[in-house]
C-alpha positions in Angstrom: -11.2 -46.8 -9.9 -9.9 -43.0 -9.8 -11.0 -40.2 -12.6 -7.8 -41.0 -14.5 -8.4 -44.4 -15.0 -12.1 -43.7 -16.0 -11.5 -41.4 -18.7 -9.1 -44.0 -20.3 -11.6 -46.6 -20.1 -14.2 -44.2 -21.9 -12.0 -43.3 -24.3 -10.7 -47.0 -25.3 -14.5 -47.9 -25.5 -15.3 -45.1 -27.8 -12.1 -45.8 -29.9 -13.1 -49.5 -30.2 -16.8 -48.5 -31.5 -15.5 -46.0 -34.1 -12.7 -49.0 -35.4 -16.0 -51.2 -35.5 -18.0 -49.0 -37.3 -15.6 -48.0 -39.9 -15.0 -51.6 -40.6 -18.8 -52.3 -40.9 -19.6 -49.4 -43.3 -16.4 -49.5 -45.1 -16.2 -53.1 -46.4 -15.6 -53.2 -50.5 -18.9 -53.5 -52.3 -19.5 -54.0 -56.0 -21.2 -51.7 -57.9 -24.5 -53.5 -59.5 -26.7 -52.2 -61.9 -30.5 -52.5 -61.0 -32.3 -54.3 -64.3 -36.0 -54.9 -64.6 -37.0 -58.9 -64.6 -38.1 -58.6 -68.7 -34.7 -57.4 -69.4 -32.9 -59.9 -67.3 -35.2 -62.5 -69.5 -33.8 -61.0 -72.9 -30.5 -60.9 -71.6 -30.7 -64.8 -70.4 -32.2 -65.7 -74.0 -29.0 -64.1 -75.7 -26.8 -65.6 -74.1 -25.1 -62.4 -72.5 -25.4 -63.8 -68.8 -22.4 -65.4 -67.3 -23.8 -66.2 -63.6 -26.2 -65.9 -61.4 -27.2 -66.3 -57.6 -30.7 -66.9 -56.4 -31.4 -66.0 -52.7 -35.5 -66.1 -52.6 -36.9 -63.6 -55.2 -33.9 -61.5 -55.3 -31.2 -62.7 -58.2 -27.9 -61.1 -58.5 -25.3 -62.1 -61.3 -22.4 -61.1 -63.8 -22.7 -60.3 -67.3 -20.4 -61.9 -69.9 -18.9 -58.3 -69.9 -17.9 -58.7 -66.1 -20.5 -56.1 -65.2 -22.8 -57.0 -62.1 -26.4 -56.7 -61.9 -29.4 -57.5 -59.2 -33.0 -57.5 -60.1 -36.2 -59.4 -58.3 -37.5 -62.3 -59.9 -41.2 -63.6 -59.3 -42.2 -67.4 -58.9 -41.7 -67.8 -62.4 -41.0 -72.1 -62.8 -39.5 -71.3 -66.4 -36.6 -69.6 -65.2 -34.6 -72.3 -63.9 -35.0 -74.2 -67.2 -34.2 -71.5 -69.2 -30.9 -70.7 -67.5 -29.8 -73.9 -67.9 -30.7 -74.0 -71.3 -28.1 -71.1 -71.9 -25.6 -72.6 -70.0 -25.8 -70.1 -67.0 -24.0 -71.1 -63.9 -26.3 -71.1 -61.2 -26.0 -70.7 -57.5 -28.7 -70.6 -54.7 -28.7 -69.5 -51.2 -31.5 -69.7 -48.5 -33.4 -66.2 -47.2 -31.5 -65.2 -44.4 -33.0 -62.9 -41.9 -31.2 -60.2 -40.6 -30.7 -60.5 -36.6 -32.5 -57.8 -34.4 -29.7 -56.5 -33.2 -28.2 -55.7 -36.0 -31.1 -54.1 -36.8 -31.3 -52.3 -33.8 -27.8 -51.0 -34.3 -27.8 -49.8 -37.5 -31.0 -47.7 -37.3 -30.4 -46.6 -33.7 -27.0 -46.6 -33.3 -26.3 -42.9 -34.3 -28.9 -41.8 -31.9 -27.4 -43.6 -28.7 -24.2 -42.1 -29.7 -25.8 -38.7 -29.3 -27.4 -39.5 -26.4 -24.1 -41.0 -24.7 -22.1 -37.8 -25.7 -25.0 -35.3 -24.0 -25.0 -37.6 -21.0 -20.8 -37.4 -20.7 -20.7 -33.7 -21.0 -23.8 -33.2 -18.6 -21.7 -35.3 -16.2 -18.6 -33.1 -16.5 -20.5 -29.8 -16.2 -22.2 -30.8 -13.3 -19.0 -32.2 -11.6 -16.6 -29.5 -9.6 -13.1 -29.1 -9.7 -12.7 -26.4 -12.3 -14.7 -27.9 -15.2 -17.2 -26.8 -17.5 -20.1 -24.9 -15.7 -18.4 -25.0 -12.2 -18.0 -21.4 -11.9 -21.0 -21.1 -9.7 -19.2 -23.3 -6.7 -17.2 -21.9 -4.1 -13.5 -22.3 -5.0 -12.7 -22.1 -0.8 -9.7 -24.7 -0.2 -10.4 -27.5 2.5 -7.5 -28.1 4.9 -8.1 -31.0 7.1 -5.9 -33.2 8.8 -4.2 -34.3 6.2 -2.4 -30.4 5.3 0.1 -29.5 7.9 -0.8 -28.1 10.7 -0.1 -24.4 11.8 -0.2 -23.9 16.0 0.5 -20.9 17.9 4.1 -22.0 18.2 4.6 -21.0 14.7 3.3 -17.6 15.6 5.3 -15.2 17.4 5.8 -11.6 18.2 2.0 -10.7 18.8 0.9 -12.5 22.0 -2.5 -10.0 22.4 -3.7 -10.9 19.4 -3.1 -14.6 20.1 -4.9 -13.9 23.5 -7.9 -12.4 21.8 -8.0 -15.5 19.6 -7.8 -18.2 22.1 -11.5 -17.8 23.0 -12.7 -19.0 19.9 -10.5 -21.9 20.0 -11.9 -22.7 23.2 -15.2 -22.3 22.1 -14.9 -24.9 19.2 -13.4 -27.0 21.5 -16.1 -26.8 24.4 -18.9 -24.5 23.2 -21.3 -25.3 26.5 -18.5 -23.6 28.5 -19.5 -20.2 27.1 -23.2 -21.1 26.3 -24.2 -22.2 29.4 -23.9 -18.5 31.0 -26.1 -17.1 28.6 -23.5 -15.8 26.3 -22.5 -16.3 22.6 -19.3 -16.4 20.7 -18.8 -13.9 17.8 -19.8 -14.7 14.7 -17.4 -13.0 12.8 -13.4 -12.2 13.5 -11.8 -9.2 11.5 -8.0 -9.2 11.6 -6.7 -5.8 10.8 -3.1 -4.9 10.3 -0.5 -4.1 7.7 0.7 -6.6 5.2 3.1 -9.1 6.3 2.2 -9.0 10.0 0.8 -12.6 9.9 -2.9 -12.3 9.4 -3.3 -15.1 7.6 -0.7 -17.5 9.3 -2.8 -16.2 12.3 -6.1 -17.5 11.0 -4.5 -21.3 10.2 -3.1 -21.2 13.6 -6.6 -20.6 15.1 -8.0 -23.9 12.7 -4.8 -26.0 14.0 -5.0 -25.2 17.6 -9.0 -25.7 17.5 -8.4 -28.7 15.3 -11.3 -28.2 13.0 -11.8 -28.1 9.3 -10.2 -24.7 7.7 -11.8 -23.7 4.2 -9.8 -20.4 3.3 -11.0 -18.3 0.1 -9.7 -15.1 -1.4 -11.9 -12.1 -1.6 -10.9 -11.9 -4.9 -12.3 -15.3 -6.0 -16.2 -14.3 -5.6 -15.9 -12.1 -8.3 -15.8 -13.3 -11.9 -16.7 -12.1 -15.7 -20.6 -13.9 -15.2 -23.4 -12.0 -13.8 -24.6 -13.5 -10.4 -21.7 -15.9 -10.2 -20.2 -14.1 -6.6 -23.3 -14.7 -5.0 -23.4 -17.9 -5.8 -20.3 -18.8 -4.6 -21.0 -17.4 -1.5 -24.0 -19.2 -1.2 -22.0 -22.8 -1.8 -19.2 -21.2 0.5 -21.4 -21.1 3.7 -23.2 -24.4 2.4 -19.9 -25.9 2.4 -19.5 -24.3 6.2 -22.3 -25.7 7.7 -21.4 -29.5 6.3 -18.5 -29.1 7.7 -19.4 -27.5 11.3 -17.9 -26.9 13.6 -15.3 -25.4 11.1 -13.9 -21.9 10.2 -14.4 -20.2 7.1 -11.6 -17.9 6.2 -11.7 -14.9 4.0 -8.3 -13.1 3.1 -8.4 -10.0 1.7 -12.2 -9.2 2.3 -11.9 -5.8 1.1 -11.8 -7.1 -2.5 -15.5 -7.6 -2.1 -16.6 -5.7 1.1 -16.0 -1.8 0.2 -18.6 0.7 0.6 -21.7 0.2 -1.6 -22.5 2.9 -4.1 -19.1 4.0 -4.8 -18.5 1.8 -7.8 -19.1 2.6 -11.4 -21.7 0.2 -12.0 -24.2 1.5 -9.7 -26.6 -0.4 -7.8 -26.2 -3.1 -10.0 -22.6 -3.7 -9.5 -21.4 -7.3 -9.6 -19.4 -6.5 -6.6 -22.2 -5.1 -4.6 -24.4 -7.8 -5.1 -21.7 -10.3 -3.9 -21.3 -8.5 -0.8 -25.3 -8.2 -0.2 -25.1 -12.1 -0.5 -22.1 -11.9 2.2 -24.8 -9.8 4.2 -27.4 -12.3 4.2 -25.7 -15.3 4.8 -23.8 -13.6 7.9 -27.0 -12.6 9.2 -28.3 -16.1 8.3 -26.2 -18.6 10.5 -26.2 -19.0 14.5 -23.5 -19.0 16.3 -24.3 -21.9 17.9 -24.0 -24.1 14.4 -20.3 -23.5 15.1 -19.1 -21.5 12.0 -16.8 -18.5 12.4 -16.1 -16.4 10.1 -12.5 -14.7 10.0 -11.6 -12.1 7.6 -8.4 -10.4 7.0 -7.7 -6.8 5.7 -5.2 -4.2 5.6 -7.7 -1.7 4.6 -10.3 -1.5 7.4 -11.0 1.9 6.6 -12.8 0.9 3.2 -15.3 -1.7 4.6 -19.1 -1.3 4.3 -20.1 -0.2 7.7 -23.2 -3.0 7.6 -20.4 -5.5 7.1 -18.5 -3.9 10.5 -21.5 -3.8 12.7 -21.8 -6.3 15.7 -23.9 -9.7 14.7 -21.5 -9.7 11.8 -18.2 -9.0 12.6 -18.7 -8.6 16.5 -14.7 -8.3 17.2 -11.6 -6.6 15.4 -8.3 -7.9 16.2 -5.6 -5.7 15.6 -2.4 -7.5 14.4 0.3 -4.6 14.7 4.2 -4.9 13.7 6.0 -6.2 16.6 8.2 -4.7 18.6 11.8 -5.7 19.8 11.0 -8.7 21.8 8.4 -9.7 19.1 10.9 -9.4 16.5 13.5 -11.5 18.5 10.6 -14.3 18.9 10.4 -14.4 15.3 13.7 -14.7 14.4 13.9 -17.7 16.7 10.9 -19.5 14.7 12.0 -18.6 11.7 15.6 -20.2 12.1 14.4 -23.4 13.5 15.5 -25.0 10.3 18.6 -22.9 9.6 22.0 -24.0 11.0 23.3 -21.1 13.1 26.8 -20.2 14.4 27.0 -19.7 17.9 27.9 -15.6 17.2 24.7 -15.2 16.4 22.3 -12.8 18.8 18.8 -12.2 17.9 18.6 -9.6 20.3 21.0 -7.7 18.5 19.6 -8.2 15.4 15.7 -7.2 16.4 17.5 -3.9 17.8 18.6 -3.1 14.2 15.6 -4.2 12.3 13.0 -1.5 13.7 9.8 -1.5 11.4 9.9 -4.9 10.5 7.0 -7.1 9.8 7.3 -10.8 10.4 7.3 -10.9 6.5 10.7 -9.2 6.2 12.2 -10.8 8.9 11.4 -14.4 7.1 13.0 -12.9 4.2 16.0 -11.4 6.0 16.6 -14.9 7.3 16.6 -16.2 3.7 18.8 -13.6 2.4 21.3 -14.5 5.1 21.1 -18.4 4.5 21.4 -18.0 0.8 24.4 -15.5 1.3 26.0 -18.4 3.6 25.4 -20.7 0.9 27.0 -18.9 -1.8 30.2 -18.3 0.5 30.3 -22.3 1.1 29.7 -21.8 4.5 28.3 -24.3 7.0 26.7 -22.4 9.2 25.1 -18.6 9.4 27.1 -16.6 11.1 26.2 -12.9 12.4 28.2 -11.2 9.6 25.7 -13.3 7.1 22.9 -11.3 8.8 24.6 -8.1 8.5 24.8 -8.8 5.5 21.3 -9.2 4.6 19.9 -6.6 6.6 22.3 -3.9 4.5 20.4 -5.7 1.5 16.8 -5.5 2.9 17.2 -2.0 4.0 19.5 -0.3 1.5 19.4 -2.5 -1.9 21.7 -4.9 -3.7 25.2 -3.7 -3.8 26.0 -2.4 -7.7 29.7 -2.7 -7.7 29.7 -3.3 -11.4 28.4 0.3 -11.9 31.2 2.3 -13.6 31.0 6.0 -11.8 33.6 8.8 -12.8 36.2 10.2 -10.1 34.2 13.4 -10.0 30.9 12.1 -9.7 32.1 9.8 -6.8 33.7 12.8 -4.9 30.5 14.5 -5.2 28.4 11.6 -4.0 31.1 11.3 -0.8 30.5 14.9 0.1 26.9 14.5 -0.2 26.6 11.6 2.0 29.0 13.1 4.2 26.9 16.0 4.9 23.8 13.7 5.9 26.1 12.0 8.5 28.0 14.8 10.0 25.0 16.6 10.3 23.1 13.8 12.2 25.9 13.2 14.1 25.9 16.6 15.3 22.2 16.7 16.0 21.0 16.0 19.3 18.2 13.3 19.6 18.6 12.5 15.8 18.3 8.8 14.8 22.2 7.4 15.4 24.1 6.3 12.1 24.3 2.7 10.8 26.3 2.7 7.6 27.4 5.1 5.5 28.2 4.1 2.1 29.1 5.3 -1.5 28.7 1.9 -3.2 25.7 2.0 -5.6 22.5 0.4 -3.9 19.4 -0.1 -5.1 18.7 3.3 -7.6 20.7 5.4 -5.2 24.4 6.5 -6.0 25.1 6.6 -2.2 23.0 5.6 1.3 23.4 6.8 4.9 21.4 4.7 6.8 19.9 5.7 10.2 18.2 3.2 12.6 16.3 4.5 15.8 17.1 2.8 19.1 13.7 2.5 20.6 10.3 2.3 19.1 8.8 5.2 18.3 5.2 5.8 17.9 5.0 9.6 17.9 7.2 12.3 16.7 8.0 15.6 18.8 8.6 18.7 16.6 12.4 18.7 17.1 12.8 15.4 16.0 10.8 16.0 12.6 13.2 19.6 12.4 16.2 17.2 12.9 15.2 15.1 10.1 14.4 18.0 7.6 17.9 19.2 8.4 19.6 16.0 8.2 17.8 15.7 4.8 19.1 19.1 3.5 22.7 18.3 4.7 23.9 16.5 1.6 23.0 19.6 -0.4 24.6 22.0 2.0 27.7 20.0 1.7 27.9 20.4 -2.0 27.2 24.0 -1.8 30.2 24.3 1.0 32.6 22.5 -0.8 31.9 22.2 -4.6 30.1 25.1 -5.0 27.5 23.8 -7.2 24.3 21.5 -6.8 23.5 18.2 -8.2 20.6 16.0 -9.1 21.0 14.0 -6.3 19.6 15.9 -3.9 16.2 15.4 -5.8 14.8 13.0 -3.2 15.8 14.4 -0.2 14.8 17.7 -1.2 10.7 16.2 -2.0 11.1 14.2 1.4 12.1 17.4 3.2 9.1 19.5 1.6 6.7 16.9 2.4 7.3 16.6 5.9 7.5 20.4 6.3 3.9 20.5 4.6 2.6 17.9 6.8 3.7 19.5 9.9 2.0 22.7 8.7 -0.9 21.5 7.4 -2.1 18.5 9.3 0.3 17.8 12.6 -0.6 21.7 13.6 3.1 22.3 14.3 3.8 25.9 13.0 3.2 28.9 15.7 2.2 31.2 12.4 -0.5 28.7 11.2 -1.5 27.6 14.5 -3.1 24.2 15.8 -5.1 24.0 12.6 -5.6 21.3 9.5 -5.7 22.3 6.2 -7.2 20.8 3.3 -9.6 18.1 3.8 -9.2 14.6 2.2 -11.5 13.7 0.0 -11.4 9.5 0.1 -12.4 7.8 -2.8 -13.5 4.6 -1.8 -13.6 3.3 -5.1 -10.0 3.3 -5.6 -9.0 3.0 -1.9 -7.0 6.1 -1.8 -6.7 9.8 -0.9 -7.1 10.9 -4.3 -8.7 14.4 -3.9 -8.0 17.2 -1.4 -10.3 20.0 -1.3 -9.4 23.3 -0.7 -11.3 24.4 2.5 -9.2 27.8 2.8 -8.5 31.5 1.2 -5.9 32.6 -1.2 -4.3 34.2 2.1 -4.2 31.5 4.1 -2.9 29.4 0.9 0.4 32.1 0.8 0.6 31.8 4.6 1.2 28.0 4.3 3.3 28.2 1.4 5.9 30.5 3.1 5.5 29.0 6.2 6.6 25.6 4.4 9.6 27.6 2.8 10.6 29.4 6.1 11.0 25.6 8.0 12.8 24.3 4.8 14.9 27.0 4.6 15.8 27.3 8.4 16.6 23.9 8.8 19.1 24.7 5.6 20.8 27.3 7.2 21.2 25.1 9.8 22.8 22.4 8.2 25.1 24.8 6.2 26.1 26.2 9.7 26.7 22.6 11.5 28.9 21.8 8.5 30.8 25.4 7.9 31.8 25.1 11.6 32.9 21.3 11.1 34.1 21.7 7.6 37.6 19.8 8.2 35.9 16.8 9.9 33.6 17.0 6.5 36.5 16.8 4.6 37.7 13.9 6.6 34.8 12.0 6.3 34.7 12.5 2.6 38.4 11.3 2.1 37.8 8.3 4.7 34.8 7.4 2.2 36.5 7.5 -1.0 39.2 5.4 0.8 37.3 2.6 2.2 33.6 3.3 0.4 32.0 2.4 3.5 31.9 3.7 7.1 29.8 2.1 10.0 29.1 4.4 12.8 32.3 3.5 14.9 34.3 4.5 12.0 32.5 8.0 12.1 32.7 8.2 15.8 36.4 8.4 15.6 36.8 10.4 12.8 34.4 13.1 14.6 35.7 12.5 17.7 39.4 13.4 16.1 38.4 16.4 14.4 37.1 17.5 18.1 40.5 16.9 19.8 42.6 18.3 17.1 40.6 21.7 17.4 41.0 21.7 21.3 44.9 21.1 21.0 45.0 24.1 18.6 42.7 26.6 20.4 45.6 27.1 23.2 48.2 27.8 20.7 46.3 30.4 19.2 45.7 32.1 22.2 
């Protein structure tokens, strides 16, 4: 009998008991007047009594008026003759003893009912499943054979991380292979990586490959409004882990409970700190031979407590990086297993066009492509659908319904043409993917660049080129329109921040030298750089400001010179944008090469 059937049966029994009691105690009863025996004799002598019922010493009856009465009679032999003489109707009943169970029912039923209700609620409180008094129990979800397994075949693009975790799988399958030489398996594994890189998926794949129970919980599930609940849940979690050994305990987003102690607002009695202390004790409390391995994931390893990171607790940190080109290609293959693809789909091309994408980003792109193909009533997802999805993810959704005046559209066209032309003319800059004046996302127009290769470090000239490209839109507005618009606001902000980092953080200024200015005060409690200490003089601050101004101004002048030297090409690109609204890199190359060839043809004639 399941819990639903038990609850239904219980409430049926309670309902029947209440109905029975209602019928027992709600019987209509006649109101009887209690009179003394002498009055009863007097009423009988006067002939005012109609009928009586004698049951032992108890006498009940009715007056001539219809009013009921009752009294108690002693053993009087003259009573019956008197009543006969007065014509009273006499009924006699034997003395009935009330049954014992009725006595118990009447006297003890309320107490028994209260005890039963108390037992019912106590059982509800002691049982888990989100019921009352279950806040001290762990909320870890157990994934066993009944749930869908995830294996390493479902994880792609992070081969190095998978190789590090294979040792754990082999240990769970064959522990003696490692312990016979005196080694021990790491007690804890910390998966570190950016959001969406597949940390949680990797942990589930470990459990699927090792074929062991998998206890999953989030770091925020430990903290509750009640004091001491977090520590209690930690104890219960590790108790469950030991019962299901060998198993894997996975704590996702452990930075929610594992931050530096002493950084909160609650002092040493902060609930989060007490939970962390209990976690540290439990991680030291179980041995590696128990077969319980703790796996945690975070994207903020810098805010974790050092006591949590030491060997013996988290012995190994596994970095889960963003996938490279080959990794992205494999991830596309994994996420398109259930997608009906056309023969023209080339994952290598799509992978090269999606630099910096995580596994979650790629999954979202594949889903957007499938949804777009379904809206177009296609039978298969082809390459154009993936291109549409990529543009939507990178640049935002098109807002074709937005009403824009011709003047504003012209301004946007020259602004984006300035970005595109400067990017095409500067050597070493990222190639242009697409230029559009159709509003996308929050922007009126977008110039999208995609790098050819993965970049991990950026040279100085590359950064200067980026600043020049960012200022190309404003320079085009000044050259052609002889005015400025607010459309360059974000470009100026990004260019200024980039120049400031070049001077203050990366030491790329000849005047300021290879020094770092401004010590960052990391607010651990907030998890971000909140305050920057000014550890330099006022003269140095003036020099920093002057150097940032010089870098930005030089780049702006370079953009103006490039555009003024190629003003005809700028007009041509802007005209093409106003006509087509979208230009790809091939169309841009044709417009720029056409301008160069026309210029070469005009040069001999002038000479």
